[in-house]
C-alpha positions as CSV (number, residue, x, y, z in Angstrom):
1,X,22.0,12.9,-3.4
2,X,19.6,10.1,-4.4
3,X,18.6,12.1,-7.6
4,X,22.3,12.4,-8.6
5,X,22.9,8.7,-8.0
6,X,19.9,7.8,-10.1
7,X,21.8,8.9,-13.2
8,X,25.1,7.3,-12.1
9,X,23.0,4.1,-11.5
10,X,22.1,3.9,-15.2
11,X,25.7,3.9,-16.1
12,X,27.0,1.6,-13.3
13,X,24.4,-0.9,-13.8
14,X,25.2,-1.4,-17.5
15,X,29.0,-1.4,-17.0
16,X,28.9,-3.7,-13.9
17,X,26.6,-6.3,-15.4
18,X,28.2,-6.4,-18.8
19,X,31.9,-6.2,-17.7
20,X,31.7,-8.6,-14.7
21,X,32.8,-12.0,-15.8
22,X,30.7,-13.7,-13.1
23,X,32.3,-17.1,-13.4
24,X,29.6,-18.6,-11.1
25,X,26.8,-17.1,-13.3
26,X,25.6,-19.2,-16.2
27,X,23.9,-16.4,-18.2
28,X,24.9,-17.5,-21.7
29,X,22.2,-20.3,-21.9
30,X,18.6,-19.2,-22.0
31,X,16.7,-20.4,-19.0
32,X,13.1,-21.4,-18.8
33,X,12.3,-18.6,-16.2
34,X,14.2,-15.5,-15.0
35,X,12.8,-14.2,-11.7
36,X,13.6,-10.4,-11.0
37,X,12.9,-9.0,-7.5
38,X,13.1,-5.3,-7.0
39,X,13.1,-4.3,-3.4
40,X,12.5,-0.7,-1.9
41,X,13.7,-1.6,1.6
42,X,15.1,1.8,2.6
43,X,12.9,1.9,5.8
44,X,12.1,-0.1,8.9
45,X,10.9,-2.9,6.8
46,X,14.5,-3.7,5.8
47,X,14.7,-6.8,8.0
48,X,11.8,-8.4,6.1
49,X,13.5,-7.7,2.7
50,X,16.6,-9.4,4.0
51,X,14.6,-12.4,5.2
52,X,13.0,-12.6,1.7
53,X,16.4,-12.7,0.1
54,X,17.3,-15.4,2.5
55,X,14.3,-17.3,1.3
56,X,15.4,-16.8,-2.4
57,X,18.8,-18.2,-1.4
58,X,17.3,-21.3,0.2
59,X,16.3,-22.3,-3.3
60,X,18.8,-20.5,-5.5
61,X,19.3,-20.1,-9.2
62,X,19.0,-23.4,-11.0
63,X,20.1,-22.8,-14.6
64,X,18.9,-23.7,-17.1
65,X,15.6,-23.9,-15.3
66,X,15.5,-20.8,-13.2
67,X,17.7,-17.7,-12.7
68,X,17.0,-15.4,-9.8
69,X,18.2,-11.8,-9.6
70,X,17.4,-9.4,-6.7
71,X,18.1,-5.8,-6.1
72,X,17.7,-4.4,-2.6
73,X,18.0,-0.8,-1.4
74,X,19.1,-1.0,2.2
75,X,18.4,1.3,5.2
76,X,21.1,3.3,7.0
77,X,19.2,2.8,10.3
78,X,19.0,6.5,11.2
79,X,15.8,8.4,11.9
80,X,14.9,11.9,13.0
81,X,14.4,12.4,16.8
82,X,14.2,15.5,18.9
83,X,16.6,16.5,21.7
84,X,14.7,19.3,23.3
85,X,13.6,21.4,20.3
86,X,16.6,20.3,18.1
87,X,16.1,17.6,15.4
88,X,19.0,15.2,15.2
89,X,19.7,11.9,13.4
90,X,20.0,9.0,15.7
91,X,20.4,5.2,15.3
92,X,17.0,3.5,15.5
93,X,16.7,0.5,17.7
94,X,15.2,-1.5,14.9
95,X,18.2,-1.2,12.6
96,X,18.7,-4.6,11.1
97,X,22.2,-5.3,9.7
98,X,21.6,-8.9,8.6
99,X,25.1,-9.8,9.6
100,X,26.6,-7.1,7.3
101,X,26.8,-3.3,7.3
102,X,25.1,-2.4,4.0
103,X,23.3,0.8,3.8
104,X,23.2,1.5,0.0
105,X,21.8,-0.7,-2.8
106,X,23.1,-4.0,-4.1
107,X,22.0,-6.4,-6.8
108,X,22.7,-10.2,-6.4
109,X,22.7,-13.2,-8.7
110,X,21.0,-15.6,-6.2
111,X,22.9,-18.7,-5.4
112,X,21.8,-21.5,-3.1
113,X,22.7,-20.9,0.5
114,X,21.2,-22.0,3.8
115,X,22.8,-19.4,6.2
116,X,21.3,-16.2,7.4
117,X,24.0,-14.2,5.6
118,X,23.5,-12.9,2.0
119,X,26.1,-15.0,0.2
120,X,24.9,-14.6,-3.4
121,X,27.1,-13.2,-6.2
122,X,27.1,-9.4,-6.3
123,X,26.4,-8.0,-9.6
124,X,26.2,-4.3,-8.5
125,X,28.3,-2.6,-5.9
126,X,27.0,-0.9,-2.8
127,X,25.8,2.5,-4.0
128,X,22.8,4.6,-3.0
129,X,19.9,5.0,-5.4
130,X,16.3,6.0,-5.3
131,X,14.4,2.9,-5.9
132,X,11.3,5.0,-6.5
133,X,12.9,6.6,-9.5
134,X,11.3,4.9,-12.6
135,X,14.6,5.2,-14.6
136,X,16.4,3.0,-12.0
137,X,13.7,0.3,-12.2
138,X,13.8,0.4,-16.0
139,X,17.6,0.1,-16.1
140,X,17.6,-2.8,-13.7
141,X,15.0,-4.7,-15.8
142,X,16.5,-4.0,-19.2
143,X,20.1,-4.9,-18.1
144,X,19.2,-8.1,-16.2
145,X,16.9,-9.3,-18.9
146,X,19.8,-8.9,-21.5
147,X,22.3,-10.7,-19.3
148,X,19.9,-13.5,-18.0
149,X,17.7,-14.3,-21.0
150,X,14.7,-16.6,-20.5
151,X,11.6,-17.9,-22.2
152,X,9.5,-16.4,-19.4
153,X,10.1,-13.5,-17.0
154,X,8.5,-12.7,-13.6
155,X,9.0,-9.4,-12.0
156,X,8.2,-8.9,-8.3
157,X,7.9,-5.3,-6.9
158,X,8.7,-5.5,-3.1
159,X,7.8,-2.6,-0.9
160,X,5.1,-0.3,0.5
161,X,2.2,0.0,-1.9
162,X,-0.5,2.7,-2.1
163,X,-2.8,1.5,-4.9
164,X,-3.7,4.4,-7.3
165,X,-1.1,6.6,-5.6
166,X,1.9,4.4,-6.3
167,X,4.2,1.6,-5.3
168,X,7.7,1.4,-3.9
169,X,7.0,3.9,-1.2
170,X,10.0,5.6,0.3
171,X,9.2,6.1,4.0
172,X,12.1,8.5,4.4
173,X,11.1,10.9,1.7
174,X,7.3,10.2,1.9
175,X,6.9,9.5,-1.8
176,X,5.7,6.7,-4.1
177,X,6.7,5.7,-7.6
178,X,3.4,6.8,-9.2
179,X,1.5,3.8,-10.5
180,X,1.0,5.3,-13.9
181,X,4.8,5.9,-14.3
182,X,5.3,2.2,-13.2
183,X,3.0,1.1,-16.0
184,X,4.9,3.1,-18.6
185,X,8.2,1.5,-17.4
186,X,6.7,-2.0,-18.1
187,X,5.2,-0.9,-21.4
188,X,8.8,0.1,-22.5
189,X,10.5,-2.9,-21.2
190,X,8.0,-5.4,-22.7
191,X,8.3,-3.5,-26.0
192,X,12.1,-4.1,-25.9
193,X,12.1,-7.8,-25.0
194,X,9.3,-8.6,-27.5
195,X,10.8,-6.8,-30.6
196,X,12.2,-9.9,-32.2
197,X,10.4,-12.8,-30.5
198,X,7.3,-13.6,-28.5
199,X,8.9,-13.5,-25.1
200,X,7.1,-11.4,-22.5
201,X,6.8,-10.7,-18.8
202,X,4.5,-13.5,-17.8
203,X,3.9,-12.3,-14.3
204,X,4.1,-9.0,-12.4
205,X,3.9,-9.6,-8.6
206,X,3.1,-6.9,-6.1
207,X,4.5,-7.9,-2.7
208,X,3.0,-4.6,-1.8
209,X,-0.3,-3.4,-0.3
210,X,-3.4,-2.2,-2.2
211,X,-2.2,-3.1,-5.7
212,X,-5.0,-5.5,-6.8
213,X,-7.3,-2.9,-8.3
214,X,-9.4,-2.8,-11.4
215,X,-8.1,0.6,-12.5
216,X,-4.4,-0.7,-12.2
217,X,-5.1,-3.9,-14.1
218,X,-6.9,-1.9,-16.8
219,X,-3.7,0.2,-17.2
220,X,-1.3,-2.7,-17.1
221,X,-3.2,-4.7,-19.6
222,X,-2.0,-2.3,-22.2
223,X,1.7,-2.9,-21.3
224,X,1.9,-6.5,-22.5
225,X,2.3,-8.0,-19.0
226,X,0.2,-11.1,-18.9
227,X,-0.7,-11.7,-15.2
228,X,-0.5,-10.0,-11.9
229,X,-0.5,-11.3,-8.3
230,X,-0.9,-9.1,-5.1
231,X,-3.4,-8.0,-2.4
232,X,-6.4,-5.8,-2.5
233,X,-5.5,-4.4,0.9
234,X,-2.6,-4.7,3.3
235,X,0.1,-7.4,2.8
236,X,1.6,-9.3,5.7
237,X,5.2,-8.0,6.5
238,X,6.5,-11.5,5.9
239,X,5.4,-11.2,2.3
240,X,5.3,-13.7,-0.5
241,X,6.3,-17.3,0.3
242,X,9.5,-17.2,-1.9
243,X,11.0,-20.5,-0.8
244,X,7.8,-22.4,-1.3
245,X,6.7,-21.2,-4.7
246,X,10.2,-21.2,-6.2
247,X,10.8,-24.7,-5.0
248,X,7.6,-25.8,-6.7
249,X,8.6,-24.0,-9.8
250,X,12.0,-25.6,-10.1
251,X,10.6,-29.1,-9.4
252,X,7.9,-28.6,-11.9
253,X,10.3,-27.6,-14.7
254,X,12.7,-30.4,-13.8
255,X,9.8,-32.8,-14.1
256,X,9.1,-31.5,-17.6
257,X,6.0,-29.4,-16.9
258,X,5.4,-26.2,-18.8
259,X,4.7,-23.5,-16.1
260,X,3.1,-20.3,-17.4
261,X,2.5,-17.0,-15.6
262,X,-1.1,-18.0,-14.5
263,X,0.2,-21.3,-12.9
264,X,2.9,-19.3,-11.1
265,X,0.5,-16.6,-9.9
266,X,-2.0,-19.2,-8.6
267,X,0.7,-21.1,-6.8
268,X,1.9,-17.9,-5.0
269,X,-1.8,-17.3,-4.0
270,X,-2.2,-20.8,-2.6
271,X,1.1,-21.0,-0.8
272,X,0.7,-17.5,0.7
273,X,-2.7,-18.5,2.4
274,X,-1.8,-22.1,3.1
275,X,1.5,-21.1,4.9
276,X,0.1,-17.9,6.4
277,X,1.4,-17.0,9.9
278,X,0.7,-13.3,10.1
279,X,-1.1,-11.6,12.9
280,X,-3.8,-9.8,11.0
281,X,-6.3,-11.1,8.3
282,X,-4.9,-11.0,4.8
283,X,-5.9,-11.6,1.2
284,X,-4.2,-12.1,-2.1
285,X,-5.3,-12.7,-5.7
286,X,-4.0,-13.7,-9.1
287,X,-5.4,-11.7,-12.1
288,X,-5.2,-12.1,-15.8
289,X,-4.5,-9.2,-18.1
290,X,-4.9,-11.0,-21.4
291,X,-6.5,-10.8,-23.8
292,X,-6.5,-7.1,-23.4
293,X,-9.8,-6.8,-25.2
294,X,-11.7,-8.5,-22.4
295,X,-11.2,-5.4,-20.3
296,X,-13.2,-3.4,-22.9
297,X,-16.2,-5.6,-22.4
298,X,-15.9,-5.3,-18.6
299,X,-15.5,-1.5,-19.0
300,X,-18.6,-1.3,-21.0
301,X,-20.6,-3.0,-18.2
302,X,-19.2,-0.6,-15.6
303,X,-19.9,2.3,-17.9
304,X,-23.6,1.2,-18.4
305,X,-23.9,1.0,-14.5
306,X,-22.4,4.5,-14.1
307,X,-24.9,6.0,-16.5
308,X,-27.8,4.0,-15.0
309,X,-26.9,5.5,-11.5
310,X,-26.6,9.0,-12.9
311,X,-30.0,8.6,-14.7
312,X,-31.7,8.0,-11.3
313,X,-30.2,10.3,-8.8
314,X,-32.7,9.5,-6.2
315,X,-30.9,6.2,-5.8
316,X,-27.7,7.9,-4.9
317,X,-28.2,7.5,-1.1
318,X,-28.7,3.8,-1.6
319,X,-25.5,3.6,-3.6
320,X,-23.9,5.5,-0.7
321,X,-25.2,2.9,1.8
322,X,-24.1,0.1,-0.5
323,X,-20.5,1.5,-0.6
324,X,-20.4,2.1,3.1
325,X,-21.5,-1.5,3.8
326,X,-19.1,-3.1,1.2
327,X,-15.7,-4.7,1.8
328,X,-13.4,-1.7,1.9
329,X,-9.8,-0.8,1.9
330,X,-9.1,2.8,2.6
331,X,-5.7,3.9,3.7
332,X,-5.4,6.7,2.6
333,X,-7.7,6.5,-0.4
334,X,-11.1,4.7,-0.4
335,X,-11.4,1.5,-2.3
336,X,-14.1,-1.2,-2.2
337,X,-14.2,-4.7,-3.5
338,X,-15.9,-4.5,-6.8
339,X,-17.9,-7.8,-6.5
340,X,-19.0,-7.1,-3.0
341,X,-20.0,-3.5,-3.9
342,X,-22.2,-4.8,-6.8
343,X,-23.8,-7.4,-4.5
344,X,-24.7,-4.6,-2.1
345,X,-26.1,-2.5,-4.9
346,X,-28.3,-5.3,-6.0
347,X,-29.6,-5.9,-2.5
348,X,-30.2,-2.3,-1.5
349,X,-31.1,-0.5,-4.8
350,X,-34.8,-0.2,-5.8
351,X,-34.1,0.5,-9.4
352,X,-34.4,-2.6,-11.6
353,X,-32.1,-1.1,-14.3
354,X,-29.3,-0.3,-11.8
355,X,-29.7,-3.8,-10.1
356,X,-29.5,-5.5,-13.5
357,X,-26.5,-3.4,-14.4
358,X,-24.7,-4.3,-11.2
359,X,-25.4,-8.0,-11.9
360,X,-23.9,-7.5,-15.4
361,X,-20.7,-6.1,-13.9
362,X,-20.3,-9.1,-11.7
363,X,-20.9,-11.5,-14.6
364,X,-18.4,-9.7,-16.8
365,X,-15.6,-9.7,-14.1
366,X,-16.3,-13.4,-13.5
367,X,-16.9,-14.5,-17.1
368,X,-13.8,-12.9,-18.4
369,X,-11.7,-14.3,-15.6
370,X,-10.3,-10.9,-14.5
371,X,-9.6,-12.6,-11.2
372,X,-8.1,-16.1,-11.7
373,X,-7.9,-16.9,-8.1
374,X,-8.5,-15.1,-4.9
375,X,-8.1,-16.3,-1.3
376,X,-8.3,-14.7,2.1
377,X,-7.7,-15.7,5.8
378,X,-11.3,-14.7,6.6
379,X,-12.3,-12.5,9.4
380,X,-12.5,-8.8,8.4
381,X,-11.6,-9.7,4.8
382,X,-14.1,-12.5,4.3
383,X,-16.0,-10.4,1.7
384,X,-13.0,-9.8,-0.6
385,X,-13.2,-11.3,-4.0
386,X,-9.9,-10.3,-5.5
387,X,-10.1,-6.9,-7.0
388,X,-11.0,-3.4,-5.8
389,X,-12.3,-0.3,-7.4
390,X,-12.0,3.4,-6.3
391,X,-15.1,4.7,-4.7
392,X,-14.4,7.7,-2.3
393,X,-17.3,7.4,0.2
394,X,-18.8,10.8,0.9
395,X,-17.9,11.4,4.6
396,X,-18.5,14.6,6.6
397,X,-17.0,16.2,9.6
398,X,-17.3,19.5,11.2
399,X,-15.0,22.2,12.4
400,X,-16.3,25.1,14.4
401,X,-19.8,24.0,13.1
402,X,-18.6,24.3,9.5
403,X,-19.1,21.0,7.4
404,X,-16.2,19.5,5.7
405,X,-15.4,16.4,3.6
406,X,-12.9,13.7,4.6
407,X,-10.6,12.7,1.7
408,X,-13.1,13.8,-0.9
409,X,-12.9,13.0,-4.6
410,X,-11.6,16.4,-5.4
411,X,-8.3,15.5,-3.6
412,X,-7.8,12.5,-5.9
413,X,-9.5,13.8,-9.1
414,X,-6.5,15.1,-11.0
415,X,-4.5,11.8,-10.6
416,X,-7.6,9.6,-11.1
417,X,-8.6,11.1,-14.4
418,X,-5.1,10.3,-15.8
419,X,-6.0,6.6,-15.6
420,X,-7.3,5.1,-18.9
421,X,-10.2,3.8,-16.9
422,X,-11.5,7.4,-16.5
423,X,-11.4,7.7,-20.3
424,X,-12.9,4.2,-20.9
425,X,-15.9,4.7,-18.6
426,X,-18.1,7.3,-16.9
427,X,-17.2,6.1,-13.4
428,X,-15.4,9.4,-12.5
429,X,-18.4,11.3,-13.8
430,X,-20.7,9.2,-11.7
431,X,-18.5,9.8,-8.6
432,X,-18.8,13.6,-9.2
433,X,-22.5,13.3,-9.6
434,X,-22.7,11.3,-6.4
435,X,-20.9,14.0,-4.5
436,X,-23.2,16.8,-5.8
437,X,-26.2,14.8,-4.8
438,X,-24.9,13.8,-1.4
439,X,-24.2,17.5,-0.6
440,X,-27.9,18.0,-0.5
441,X,-28.6,15.2,2.0
442,X,-28.9,15.7,5.7
443,X,-26.2,14.7,8.2
444,X,-28.4,11.8,9.3
445,X,-28.7,10.5,5.8
446,X,-25.1,10.9,5.2
447,X,-24.1,9.3,8.5
448,X,-22.3,12.4,9.6
449,X,-19.9,12.6,12.5
450,X,-21.0,15.7,14.4
451,X,-19.2,18.4,16.4
452,X,-15.8,17.1,15.4
453,X,-12.5,19.0,14.9
454,X,-10.3,17.6,12.2
455,X,-7.1,18.6,10.3
456,X,-7.8,21.0,7.4
457,X,-5.2,19.2,5.2
458,X,-7.7,16.3,4.4
459,X,-10.9,18.3,4.2
460,X,-12.7,20.3,1.6
461,X,-15.4,22.9,2.3
462,X,-18.9,21.6,1.2
463,X,-21.1,24.3,2.8
464,X,-22.5,24.8,-0.7
465,X,-22.4,22.7,-3.9
466,X,-20.3,25.3,-5.6
467,X,-17.9,25.9,-2.8
468,X,-14.3,25.8,-3.8
469,X,-12.1,22.9,-2.7
470,X,-9.2,23.6,-0.5
471,X,-5.9,22.1,-1.8
472,X,-4.1,19.6,0.5
473,X,-1.6,21.3,2.6
474,X,1.9,19.9,1.7
475,X,3.2,17.6,4.3
476,X,6.4,19.1,6.0
477,X,9.5,17.1,6.5
478,X,10.2,15.5,10.0
479,X,12.5,18.5,10.6
480,X,10.1,21.3,10.1
481,X,6.8,19.8,11.2
482,X,7.4,19.5,15.0
483,X,5.8,22.7,16.1
484,X,4.6,22.5,19.7
485,X,1.0,23.5,20.7
486,X,-0.3,24.3,24.1
487,X,-3.3,22.3,25.6
488,X,-4.3,25.2,27.8
489,X,-2.1,24.3,30.8
490,X,1.1,25.3,29.2
491,X,1.9,21.7,28.1
492,X,2.9,20.9,24.5
493,X,2.2,18.2,22.0
494,X,3.6,17.4,18.6
495,X,2.2,15.1,15.9
496,X,3.4,11.5,16.5
497,X,3.6,10.6,12.8
498,X,5.2,12.2,9.8
499,X,1.8,12.6,8.1
500,X,-0.9,14.8,9.5
501,X,-3.7,13.3,7.4
502,X,-6.7,12.3,9.5
503,X,-8.5,9.3,8.0
504,X,-11.1,9.0,10.7
505,X,-11.9,11.8,13.2
506,X,-12.8,11.8,16.8
507,X,-16.4,11.2,17.5
508,X,-19.3,8.8,16.6
509,X,-18.8,6.6,13.6
510,X,-19.7,3.2,12.2
511,X,-16.7,1.0,13.1
512,X,-15.0,-0.2,9.9
513,X,-14.4,-3.7,11.2
514,X,-17.2,-4.4,13.5
515,X,-19.9,-2.5,11.6
516,X,-21.5,-1.1,14.8
517,X,-22.0,2.5,15.8
518,X,-19.2,3.3,18.3
519,X,-17.5,6.5,19.7
520,X,-14.1,6.9,18.3
521,X,-12.0,8.1,21.3
522,X,-9.1,9.4,19.2
523,X,-8.1,10.1,15.6
524,X,-6.6,7.8,13.0
525,X,-3.5,9.3,11.4
526,X,-2.3,8.1,8.0
527,X,0.8,6.1,8.1
528,X,2.4,3.3,6.1
529,X,3.4,0.0,7.7
530,X,6.6,0.6,9.4
531,X,6.7,4.4,9.2
532,X,7.9,6.5,12.0
533,X,6.1,6.8,15.4
534,X,7.3,9.4,17.9
535,X,6.3,10.4,21.5
536,X,4.0,13.4,21.4
537,X,5.4,14.9,24.5
538,X,8.0,14.2,27.3
539,X,6.7,11.6,29.7
540,X,7.1,8.0,31.1
541,X,5.8,5.0,29.5
542,X,2.9,3.6,31.7
543,X,1.8,0.6,29.6
544,X,2.9,-1.5,26.6
545,X,0.8,-4.5,25.6
546,X,-1.5,-6.1,23.1
547,X,-5.3,-6.4,22.7
548,X,-7.4,-7.9,20.0
549,X,-8.9,-4.5,19.2
550,X,-5.9,-2.1,19.7
551,X,-3.2,-4.4,18.6
552,X,0.2,-3.4,19.9
553,X,-0.3,-0.4,22.2
554,X,1.8,2.2,24.0
555,X,0.5,4.5,26.8
556,X,2.6,7.5,27.9
557,X,1.9,9.6,31.1
558,X,2.7,13.3,30.9
559,X,2.6,16.1,33.5
560,X,-0.6,17.6,34.8
561,X,-2.7,14.5,34.5
562,X,-2.2,14.1,30.8
563,X,-1.8,10.9,28.9
564,X,-1.3,9.8,25.2
565,X,-2.2,6.5,23.7
566,X,-0.8,5.0,20.5
567,X,-2.5,1.9,19.0
568,X,-2.2,-0.7,16.1
569,X,1.6,-0.3,16.2
570,X,3.7,-2.7,14.1
571,X,6.4,-2.6,16.7
572,X,7.2,-1.1,20.1
573,X,10.6,0.1,21.0
574,X,10.1,1.3,24.6
575,X,9.4,-0.5,27.8
576,X,7.1,0.2,30.8
577,X,8.6,2.7,33.1
578,X,11.0,4.2,30.6
579,X,11.3,8.0,30.3
580,X,10.9,9.3,26.8
581,X,11.4,12.7,25.2
582,X,9.1,14.6,22.8
583,X,10.0,13.5,19.3
584,X,11.7,10.2,20.5
585,X,11.1,7.1,18.4
586,X,8.8,4.7,20.4
587,X,7.9,2.2,17.7
588,X,6.5,2.0,14.2
589,X,3.1,2.5,12.7
590,X,1.3,-0.7,11.8
591,X,-1.9,-2.7,11.3
592,X,-2.2,-4.9,14.3
593,X,-5.6,-5.5,16.0
594,X,-8.9,-4.9,14.5
595,X,-8.1,-2.7,11.5
596,X,-8.6,-2.7,7.8
597,X,-5.2,-1.2,7.0
598,X,-2.2,0.4,8.5
599,X,-2.5,3.6,10.4
600,X,-1.9,5.1,13.9
601,X,-4.9,5.4,16.3
602,X,-3.9,8.3,18.6
603,X,-5.8,9.3,21.8
604,X,-5.2,12.3,24.2
605,X,-6.5,12.1,27.8
606,X,-6.6,14.8,30.6
607,X,-7.5,13.7,34.1
608,X,-8.9,10.4,32.8
609,X,-11.1,12.1,30.2
610,X,-10.5,11.7,26.5
611,X,-10.8,14.6,24.1
612,X,-10.2,15.4,20.4
613,X,-6.4,15.2,19.8
614,X,-6.7,17.6,16.9
615,X,-7.7,20.4,19.3
616,X,-4.3,20.3,21.0
617,X,-2.1,19.7,18.0
618,X,0.0,22.3,16.2
């Protein structure tokens, strides 16, 4: 249905915007700024999207200074749950109506309003569209820019981000709008608005996780967009401080100040950190994309480093250690802060050419002002410097004494090599060489987790350097994936999350936050903030609570001395003593506690002894 509506939307958006008289909307006069907010809220995050629109309304459009337009795709509040072995659609306890009953998509011309209701002028009726469809985003931008002309434009992408994988994640369909397609949309839109004048998109904001990446910036610098703002890692659910930075923008323009995209991006960064009230550490950065040619100079320094590393393969293990010790962001792909990574290389490497090359990368990134401003809340993100780069750390695990790789480069290679950065530098070739060299290293040198069972869907066979890579197993839908598995006592479990990807297995590991060697008593399952969380089996809730390490936690007692534990939850929708059924919604995946990003830490226990959850999964 969504795919059909995407085509209808292209027509309806044009007709509605151009035919609606909108007596309250002053669109004839060019404003200083038009702010466009595109919100993929068809998930449990809907409440925060509505709150963001309420913030927009607290300021409201102020022509001829600022016009604000927002599109929001709402959630119908239904999720899949199991009644016995039958999947059914049931109303979720976290359904947020926002004093209305909207389940489709609406666009608003934002008017000033202090109530909790959305009282702005509707410029698109309540229809259902796929916000991850690039044609819908492009239509929204083109039509609103035509109706609300401005000297400067800012576009904010609101939703779940995945870095190189994509943005505007649809938690119901488990898909992103690919980042490369997103870049092409902006390339076409900027091309249209700059045909006959020098107007441009001054700022592209990512109120989405994992989007401040060098490869992404290198792609978008070719679109004509001037600046970006967003996080290297996870973003707090409360999102950007819309009221604060829009109030400042309006006041500055009223006072006669010329506010450009860099000014606005830096103000968002400062107000995000100054007003931060989230529960986990956070970071945000403002980056410059122009002049585009400066990225060629930074690329040259990165390319030189890549070749220097390949020319001395004896240093690969030290590069491996440097990446392992760097500020990292790895759900589900593995990113490292580029500046911190270079500093670690300079400290650990014994090759003077490699050390000098790493220093040149730092100087290039800083001298060319790739990052205009980066701030963080400290703690686990204290070593972030504003922009990350892809470096898939070589990680081994074992299944039945056969070595495997966790989320190897081969799994991301096809998508990664489509990025311009892979053409502009030898970084991807260096990663491939790094993997070949590390295959020859011992488990001790690699930092291997031994005697572990792990899901095949995230592993590649590395028993020999020429071994074929197994393709990722396509993730089944919530309907088909709930296949029960016996734990040996006739009891059954199911996966508690839509994704079966294991990002960190059961066994010994270096803790990603504390940096110490610890035994991982469960597995980490990939999951976006707010994505589904189900009970793995019938049982009774024995504990719900919070700890600094585990964040929001749920323990469920089952028959025959069994127990399952769910940690780092964003929200909990069950209470102590409550009976739950297998497949019942019990909360949402999150990033509370000591984590570096959203996921579910899942443990299975029998008679007070923990064991590998994968061994009893379907």
